[in-house]
N, C-alpha and C positions, 0 to 999 in steps of 0.2 A: 750680130752684134752693130756690126759697122753699117747695116742699113738702117739701124734704130740712128746712130749718130746722125748720118746724113740728113734722115727726116729731121732730125731734131736742130740741125743748122740751117734748115732751110729758110728761104727767105732774108736771111740774116743782113746781105747788102742793102737792101732798099730799105732796111729799117735804121741802116748806119747814117744815112744822111739826115741830121736833125740840126736845124738851125738855132744857135742860141736863144734864150728867151731872156732877155736884159743884160744890162751891164750894170756891175756896184763899182766900176771905178776901182778904188783901192783896196777893195775887199774887207771893208771893217768887221769888226768882229760881232757876236762868235761866228767861226767858219765850220759850215756843217755840209759835207758834199750831198745829203740828201734836201737841202731846201731849194731847191729849185725844181722846174718841171724836168724830166728825164724822158728819153726814148723808152721804151718797152726794153727790156734786158733780152739779149740775144747771147746763145754760145760762143758764137765768132762772127766778126766781120766781115770775115774771109772762109765762108764754111765749106768750100771745096778745098782751099788749100790746107785748112786745118784737119779735115778727114781724112788727106790724104799723110800730112805729117804723121799725125795721131796714129794711124794703121801702121806706119812703118816703124814708129816708137815701140808699139804694144807687141808688135812682131818680134822684137827682138829685146826681151824684158831683161835679158843679160848683157846688155850693149856695153861696152867698156867705156870709162870715163876717164878723161883726164886725171894722172895720178900728181897731184901739186905738192910741193916742197911747204912746211909749216902751214898747211891749210887750217884756217880758222873754224870752228863749228859754229853753225849758223842754223836759228830758228827763225824763219822767214814766216811771216803772219801777213796775207795779204787781203786788201779788200778789192772786191769786181763788183762794181756798179753794172756791168754787162761784160759780155765779151770775155766770159770767164774761161770758158774750155781754152780759146786760143790764147790767153795768157798761161796756162799751165802747159799747154804745149810746148810753146815756144822757152820757158823756162825748162823743160825736160830734154828740149832737143839741144839746149846748150847748159848742162847742170853742174853746179857745184859738189863736187864729190863728198864735202863735208856738210851740206845744207838738207835740213827739214823744211817742205815748202807745204804751209797751210794757204790753200784757196778758197777765199766765202763764195757761195754759191746764191743769188738772189731769190726769193720767194716767188710765188705766182704774183702777179698784178692783180689778179682778179679779185684773191683774197692773200693778204701778206701773212695769214696765219698758217699757211700750208706751205710748207718746203716744196721745191721746184723737184720732181720726181723723175726718177730715172738719169740722172745726172752724176751722184757721186760716183757710182763705181766707175765712171769714164775718166775722174781724176785719179784715182786707186790704181788702175791700170796701167799708169806712166811709169809706176813704180813703187817700192816701198816707202820709198820718202816723200811722197806724194798724199795729200790727205785734203779730204773733202770736208769744209765746213757749212753747215746749214745756217743760213743767216735769219736770225730770230729780229723780226722787226718790231721795235719796242712799241712805237706808236699804235700799231695796228693792235698789238696785244692788250695795250691800254684801254682801246674802245672794247675788244672781245672781254674783258674784265667788267667794264661797265655795263655792258650789255648782257652779259649772262649772272651776275650776281656771283661769280666764282670766286676765288679767295685768289691772290697772285701765286701762290705755292701751286695751287692746281693750276693756274696758266702754265709755269714751268713745267709741271708734269706733263700736261697733255701736248706742250710744244715736242717736249722728248718725242711721245709715242707717234706724232705725227713725224718726226723725222724719220723714225724707226720705217712707217708704213710707205714713206718716199724713197727709201733704198740706202737711209744713211747708215752705216753700222759702226759702232763705236769699237766692237772688237777689233776691227781690221785699221781702226787709226783715225777714224771720221770723229767729228766734234762739232760743236754748236758754237755760235757766236752772238751776242749779244748786239744788236745794233739800234739806237745809238745812245749811249748815256746822257740823259738829258743835262743842263744848265742847273736846272732844280736839285738835281742829286750835289754838285757841286758847292750850290749855294745851301743845303740844308733845308731848302724849302719844305714846309709841312711835312708829310708823311713820305716825301720823295724817295729817301735812303730807305726807310723800312719796307717799301714797297719792292723797291728795287732788290733788298735783300732777299725778299722773301719769293722773289721769281727768280732768282737766280739760285736760289736753293733749289726750287724744284727744279732746274734746268740740270744741275747737277745730280739730283737723287735720281729723277724719272722715276720708274716704276720700282725703284730700290733694288733691282736686278744688277744693275751695271754702274755704278755712280762713275760721273765723266767731267773732270774739271774743263771749261771751255775756255773762248776768251770774248773779251770786250772791246767794241769799239766806242771812245768817247769822244764827246763833242768838244773840238778845240775852240782855240782863240786865234784872231788872224795876226799873222807875222808885224801887220803895219797897222796897228790898231791904235798904236798912240798911248794913251794913258794906259797901264796895265795894272795900276795900285790897286783898284777895288777884286781885278782876277786873283792876284797875289793874295790879297786878305784872304778871299773865299777859298782859294786853293790851302792858305795854312790853318785854317780852321779845319776844313775838310781833313786833311792830313792827321789832325789830331783826334779825329774819331775814331777812337781803339775797336768799337763795336763794329763798326761797318768795315773795316780792314782786315779784323779777324775773319769776320765772315768772306772777303775776297781770297784769304791765303786758303781757304779752306776749298774753294768752289772754281775759284778762276787760276788758270796757268799764263794766261798772257793778256796783259793790262795794257792794250792799244790805244793811246794817244793820239788822235787826229792832230797832227804837225805839220800842214799845209803850206808849205814856204811859199813865197810871193818870188817870182824872178826877178822883179825890179829891187828886191833887197839881197840879190846875189851878184847879179852882172854890171857889177860897178866898172866903172873904165877905169883901168889902171890900179886895179887893185890886185895883189899877187894871190895866187891860188889858195896858200897856207892860211890867209887873213880870211877871205872867202869861207874857207874850211871852218873856223873857228866861230866866226858869225853864225854861219847854218847851226853849228851844235848849240851855240848860246839858245836859240828856237828849238831845236829838234829837241834837245836832251833838257829843257828847263824845270819840268816836274821832278825829274829824277835828281838833278842839280839842287832844287829847292829842297826834296826831303832828305838828301845828304847834310844839310846843315841844321834841319830841324831840332829843335828843344827833346828832352825824354818825352814827352807825352806823344811825341810822334813816332816812337820807336817800333811799333807795330806797323804802320805804313811804310816806314823808311826801309825795314828789313823784307818785307813783301816785293815793294817795287824793285829793290835792287835784284831780285830774281826774276819777277814777272813783268818789267815794265818794257814796252814794245813800241817804240815809235813808230807811227805812222804816217811814212814822208810822202811825197807828193809827185805821181806821176799821171795825174789827171789831164789829159791835154785836148782839146785847149779850151780854157775856162777863164771867164771874166766875173765870175760869181761862185759862190757855193764852194768853191775851194779857193788855196790861194791862185794868184794871177798867172796864167799861163799862155798867154796871146802871143807865142813868140813861133817861128818856124819848128820844123819837125825836128832838125839837123841841132838848133839849140836848145830844143825841149831834152833831145836826148843827151846833149852835153850839160844840162841840168839836172837830170837823173844821175847821171855818172858820178856828178861832185856831190849830191845826197850820199849816194853808196860810200864815196871815200868818205865824207865827215862822218858816216854812221859807223862803218869800221874803224877808224882812227878813235873815236872816243872809246868803242869798246875795248880796244887795246892799251890805251893809254890809261884807262881808269884802271885796269887788273881784271876785266870782266873774261870768265872762264870759257864763254861763247856769246857768240854776237844773237842779239835779240831785236829784231826789227822788220819793218815790212814797206809796202807802198800800197796807196789807193790807184788804182786804175779803172779810170771813168772815162774812156775817149769820146769827145763832143765835135762835131762836125759844126763849130760856130761859122766859119766863113762860108759853109754851104758848098763846096766842092764837090766835084763828081764823086759818088759813093766808091768806086772803085780807089782814085786815087785818095782819099782818105783811108780808105782801109791799109793800102799800102805805106803811106807816109805814118800813119800811127804804127803799123808794124813796125818801122823802122825804129821807133821810141820803144817798143816792146823787145826788139833783138839785142839793143845797148842796154837795156835794163838788165836782161840776162845775162850778157857779157860781162858786164860789169860785177853783178855778184858774184860771178864765177873768179872773174880775172882778181876781184879783191882780196880773197879769201889768200891768197899769197901775200909773203910780204919781203919783195926783193930789196924794199928800203926799209929795213928796222927803225930810222927816224922819222918815217912818215909811213904806218901802218895802213893799208886800203888804198894808198895812190897809185896801184895798179888798175883799179876801177877807173882812172883818167887816162891811161896807155901805158906802155912798156916804161921802165926806170929810165929817167931824165928827158921823157916825151910826152909832155902834156898835151895831149891829142883831142882829148874829149871836154875836159874841166874847162872848158873856156868860154869866150862869147860874151859880149857889151849891150847893155840895153841902155840907151840914150836916157838921162834924167834919173837911172838907177841911182840909190843911196843904200848905206848900211843903217841897219836898225838897230840902235844903242840900247832901246830899253829893255831887253831879255836879259841884259848883264845883272838886273836887279834881284834876278832869280837865284844868284849868288852867294846872298845873306838873307835870312830870315829880319823881316821889317817889322814887327811888333812884339810888344812885350808879350809874356805867358802867364796864363795863369797854371796854375797846379794845385793841387791838394795838398796841405802840408802835413797831414795828418794820415797816418797807416790806413786802408782798407779794412773794413770791418765785415764781422758776421755777427747779425742779430736773430733776435728771435720775431717774428711777427706780432706785432702791436706793441713791442716795446722799444723805449727810443735807443739809439745809438749812444755813444760815448761822444765826448763835445769833438766838434770838427772846426776846421777851419782852410781857408784859401788866401795862398799869398800870391804878389805878383813878383815876376821876377825878368832877367834877361833868356835869351834861345840859350845860353850855357848854365842856367840854373842859378843865378846869382841874383839875392833880394834885390828890387827895384822899388825905391820911393815913388809915389806916384805925387808929381806937382799939384794936381787938383783933385780933389774928390772923386773916385772913381764908382761908378756903379755896378756892382756885380749881382746875377742874375742866379739863383740856383735850379735846375731842375732834373726831374728823375726820368729814366726810360719805363719805369713801373708807373701805370696808371694808378695805383693806391698808395703812391710814395709821397710822404709830407714832409715839410719842413717846418722847425719853429726854432726862435732864439732861445729857447726855455725848453729844460726835458719835460716839463709839464704843461707846455701847450701854450696858446694856442698852433694848430698845425694847418699849415697850408701848402695846395701844390706846389707855387712859386714862390721861392722867398728873395726879397731884395735885400741886398746888402750892401753898404759902402765901405771902400779902403778909404778911410781919412787923408787928406792931404798931409804929403811929409811921411807916411807909413807905407807899408807892404805887406798888410794884412788884414782879412777882414774880421770881424770879431767872432768869437766861437757861436757856433750853431748845432743843431740836433736834428737827427732824421729817424723818421719812422716808416714803417710800412707793413700793409697788412697781406702782401701780395707773397707768397715764397717763391723763389728762385733766385737767379743771377741777376741784379739790374746793374746799370752804369748812371752814376751820379755827374752831371754837367755843371760847371761855372763858365759863366760866360760876360764877356762885356764889349762893349762899344770898342773899336781900337786895339783889342787883345787877343792872342790865340785862347781858345777856350781849353779849359782844362778838365779832367777826366777821371772818375775812380770808379772802380766796379767795388759791389757791395751785396754780400751774400744775405739772404734774409730766410730763417730755418724756421718751418712750423712752430708754432705754437702747443701747447698740452691738449691733449686728446679731448674734445670736446663732446662728439659725438660719434656713433658706432653703425653702422647699417650693413646688412648682408643683404646679395644679390645672388638668386632673383628673389623678391619680395615673397613670393611663395611657388610650391612646385608638386606636381602630381606626378609620382614617378611607380613605375609597375611595380610587382612582386619581384626580385632578385634583379631589378634593373638598378641603375646607379644616376645620380645628378650632382653635379660639383656646385660648390656654394663657396661665396666669396665673402669676405668681411672688407670692408671699406671704413677707415677711419679720418677725422678730419677734424682740426682743430676750431676756435670760436668764429674764425674768419672764412670758413671752407676751405682751406688748405689741406692737400691730403697730408696723412702722416701715416708713414709706413707703421704695421703693427704686425704682432704674432698673436694669434687668438686661441683661446683654449676652447675647443668644441664639444657638443655634447648633443643626444636627441634624445627626447622623452616624449614616451615612454619608451625605454630600453628596447621592448620587444620588437619595435616597429623594425629597426635595422644598425648599423654600425655607420661610425664616420672616421676615417683614415684620411691622413692622419690627424691627430688628436690635438696637437698645438702647431700651427702654421697660418701664414695669410690666407689658405683656402682650405678646403676638404672637401672631401667625395662620401656622399651619404650612400650606400648600399642598402637597400630596402630587403627585408626577409622576407617571408610567406603568411606575415600576420599582416593582415587589411586594417585600415582603419587611419586616424589623422592624430599629428602631434607636432612637436617643434623643433627645429633644429637651432641651439644655442650658440652664442658665441660670447666669450668673456676676455675683458681687456683689465688688465690691473694698469690704473692712471694716480698720479699725484694727488686726485681728491677721490680715490679709492677705486674700487672694480667698477666696470662699466660694461654692461651685456645688451646684448641684441637678441632679437627671435626671428623666426620667418616659419610660416606653417608650411606642413609637409603631408600629404596625404598619399597612402598606398593603397594602389588598386589591384584588380585581381592582374597576374601576367599573360601572356598569351602560351595556351598550350597545347601542342599538336601532335600527332601520332606521326613520327618520323618515317618509320618502316613497320611492316608486316611481315616477317620471314617465315619458312617451313623447314620441318627435317621431319623425313620419314624414316619410321623403324617398322620392324616386322608386322606389327601390329596395329599400328597407332601412327598419327601423324602430332608432330608438337607445331604448336605455332606459336611466335613468340612476337609480341607488341611491345614496341619501345617509345616511351612518352620523352618529350625534350622541349624546351623552352624556347623564347623567341632568340635566343644566341647560340643554341644548339646544343645546350648543356641538359644532362638528364635529369629528368622530374622525379623523383622518388614519392611513393606514397598515394600515387594515384592509382584509381579504382578504374577500372576499365571492363566494361560490359560488352561481350561481342556477341554476332550470331554468326553463324558457319553455314553455308550451302555448298551440297554436295552435288554435283551433276544438275546445278540449277535449280535444287529442292532444299529447302529448310530441313537442315540436320542437326544442328546441337546451338544452343545459348550457353554463354558462360560468362563467369565474372571474375577477376585477379587482380591484385595489388601490385605496383609495380616496385621493385626494391631500389637499391643505392645505386644501382647501375640504370634505373630507367626504365627496366624491362620486365614485363611479367609472361607466364608462359603457359599455354593451355594445352592438356593432353585430350585429343581427338581418336575416337577408336576408329580403325579404319581397315578391318581386316578384307573388305571387298574390292578394296580400291577407289579410282575415282578421281574427278577434279573438284577441287575446295577452293572456295573463297572465304574471305571474311570481311564483314561489315562491322565497324565499330557502331556502337549504338548509343555509347554515353560513357563519360568520363568526368568523373569529379576527384577534385584535388583541390585540398586548403591553399587559398593564395592563388588558383589559377582559373582561368576559363578556356574550355575546348573551343578549338575554331569549328568542330562540326565538320570536320574532312576526314574519309579514310584513304589512305594512299592505294595505288593500285596494288592487285597481288594476285598470284592463283598461283595453284600446285596441283600437280595431277601425279598418280602412281597408279601402275598396272595391278591389276587381280593378282593377288597373292596367290 
């Protein structure tokens, strides 16, 4: 095991010295940690040191951890672009006793649909609070779907299968992490959200034996991006997508938002640590804060994010693009990491969260090209500080400033310090403390309608985020749409009907004219009202199947051997092809062919008798328009008959031979006429014929005064409804001369 670890770490130092591929200055949005060229991932930048530390930790699995008073629980979800084993091992060397650590492992570079094998167990070996996450690289899986023609759900299921093959064990706490949720999902572009929902459903379900919630890394927006108004608008509309967040609630345990801060928006000369902390939280927590002030249509997303939101803060050093700007010394980066831990802990405690829920992106990059050993040592300093800050911040030595222990002992700010010339605080993220646009909402209650029939009248209103009516100063164009491809709208219950219906809220009013909805596809669908400059409103609608119009039986025909069985199922549909559950009355004609059981149900089983021939299986359903029937052909063919055994029983002057006839299921066959030829000492001795009784046996009396050895050959078997297989079982009986 240890030898494998050292082999897996070999060559890491050489791979560590990689020069930055360009500069993006202020780091404009969106920020994605995977948007620039990266060195090939390695388990550790210090393979020898990591291997030795890992061995020591694993050798003492029950090692004591420091008991801390008022220790706050933490669910830490960490992204590792590389150096993942060193990250986990250093965290384990300085652990928080109240933390669960989830560490991502990058997939193979050669094919990112294949999880990196033989690594998950190394993370698990560090203790029961360490868990491996298989990174599921979404961009590569997108290409897989396009090249294979498979569904998005199948892609998720396949990813889970490959996880298991690579050694990830969800029963032992491992899981998956979707990387990365694209900006198209935030914007609601095309089918992006629908595709992601199906992919994540497949990841959750796997092969169905052990559904497992996982994590999602969401592409962020740069802290120093300037105008965030469009970004905030897109977020607000996204938070109102009830169907999307309902799925995330079911399938995703950790909604990890990339918030890769910029040191130049923190290390402002002359600004107190508490002010820096609050500005950090304006950015780190902006999505959760915005969800908290959302209108009623965002209740599903708000409820979900309050438990699942996990800011992914910035420990990526040294970076001038792809992440927030971190082109500072290792010591100053260690201080910046400490300050983020302080801010994250403070927000959790101050907002009343029962446990902290956040993590960091770890993506060391040797931008200045210093010697590899020096870079490994300096980046190790940052990792050590991260581990210590996480551990110490779990204490609350200063109740007025929770998490401040990340910066040092009470009253000693040793770490959350340092200035950058030209740094300035960023004000834009304060806008997320309020909902910035009016809200569309359905004024009428959700409905259940019948396929093909119009709904009752509906209307949409414009209001404030608190639900008060809001009159629009100018006409507001509202567009209605449905998640159902068969859903249509009309201004009249008589039509005409269209897939998208434009309406207008007149100037000085707050509601649309009435409209109607019709759908021919049964199921649960979502209606959406959208308008430029307003948060979209949604409402569920349930469409029930219409009256039964067609009835079919499967299979369409069947051939059944005598005394065998065949299942038949009835399927009813309305005029639009929607399945309608029914209980059919079953019969068989002519009845002499067999029986159907049960006589009234969605399905029945036909059991053939021994009468050969053709007939019909019939199903009847009562409908509003009268009885509806369907039939399917059935043909009964001969069953297989064999002689199961030939047994002998000797008497004083005779031998009694018993032949047993059975069918393919081993059941006795009565009324079978069995003709036999007996040989004594190898010569023909006697021919006989007999009919089997209810137990399937017939007995022959063979005179045997002189003794000898007897064998029996089956010559012929005739039986109504059966065909003999032509075989004689082995048999022989010897008796001495009397």
